[in-house]
N, C-alpha and C positions, 0 to 999 in steps of 0.2 A: 174875690177869688184868691186863695192862698197859693203863692208860687211854689214850685218844687224846691227851689233853693235860690236865694239871692246871690250866692257866690258861684255856683256851678252852672255852666252852660254846656250844651252839646259841643260847641266849638272848643271848649277847654281840652277835649280829648282828641288825640290823633287817631287816624284810622287804625294804626297798629295797636294803640291802647284799647280801642273798642274791640278789635279782634281778640286781644288778650282777655278782656272782661268776658267776651262771649265764650272763650275757651274755659275760663274759670267756672262759668255757669254750666257749660257742657253741651256738646252736640247741637241738636236743633233746639232753638230757644224761642220763646215768645218775646216780641218787641216790648211788651209791657214788663216782663221780668228784667230785661236789659235796662229799661227806663228806671225801674225801681233801684237797681244797683248803681247806675250812673249818677242819678240825682239823690241817692241816699234816702229814698222814700220808704215808708213802712205802712202798716195797716191803719195808723192813726191820721195819715195825711188826707187832706181834702180830695174828693174824687175828681174835681176839676183840675187840680194840680197833677194828679196821676194821669189823667187823660191828656193834658198838655204835654207832659213829659213823654208819654208814649208817642204822641204825634211828632215831637221833635226827633225822637229816636228813629221812628219809621221813615221820616224824611231823610235822615242821614244814611240809614241803611239802603234806601232807594238809590241815593247817589253812589254809595259803595258798590251796589249791584251793577250800576252802569260802568264802573271802573273794573269790574270783575273780581272784587274782593269777597263778596258774599253772594249767597243764593237764596232765593225765596222758596219756602216750603210749599207743599201742596195745600196745606190748611192756612186759613187766614191768620196773619200775625206771626207765622213761624218763619224763622230765618236761620241760616247756618253759614259758616265761613266756607268759601270755595276752596278747592285744593290749593290754588295759588295763594289765596288769602292765608291759609294755614301755613304754607311753606314760607311766605314772607314774614309772618309773625314769628316763626320758630327759628329762622336762620340766624346763626351767630357768625360773626366775622372770624372768630378764632383768636387766640391770644396773640399770635405773632403780628397779624394784620392790625388788630386793635391797638397793640402796643406801638407799632410803627406809626399809626395815625396820631396817637396821643403824644408820642415823643417827637413828632415832626416839628421843626422850627416854624414859627408863625409865618415867615416869608414863604414857606413851602405850601402852606394851606391855600394860597391863591391858585397855584398850579393844580393842586388836588381838586379844588372846587371847579376849576375849569374842566378838568377831565370828567368829573362826575356829571357836570351839567351838560357837557357834550354828549355823553352817553344817554342821559335822560331825554335829550332832544332827538337823538338819532333813532332810538327805539320807539316802537309804537305799541308795545305789548302791555300787559297788566303790570308787570314789574316796573316799567318805565313810568307809567301813570302813577303808580303807588309812590315811587321815588319823588316825583314832582309834588305830589300832595303832602308827603312827609316833610319835604324841604320847605314848602310854603307854610305848613303848620308850625315848624320850628322857628322860622323867621317871624311869623306873627306872634308866637309865644314870647319871643324876646321883647317885642313891643309892649306886651302887657305888664312886664316886670317893672 
């Protein structure tokens, strides 16, 4: 069986990145279309590779649904970003806050990390779960480098 890609894996992408890809495709999407985009597949790829990629994407979307980031459509294989998933993907810190974070001395980042992690632990909503998952993804991504 030809694999979808030897380099790309579903864990390569954060939930936020997957939500962005879903937005690029637009509205309600098929898991198979998302799999094609994520794994860079096309019409010439092996059917087993496409099926494997679709299963990987469906499993990830199922987890994202549990966290409140996506919703399952009425038809089989159809998914869309939830309202909160859309809001979290689109939100921007703004220039002043982004600049303040970027220009903070390294020693201040410990306190900043403490405050953000306290907030993540205190809150039990979709945003807090998404923050935890994004943080975990970024930490793991650093290990891959």
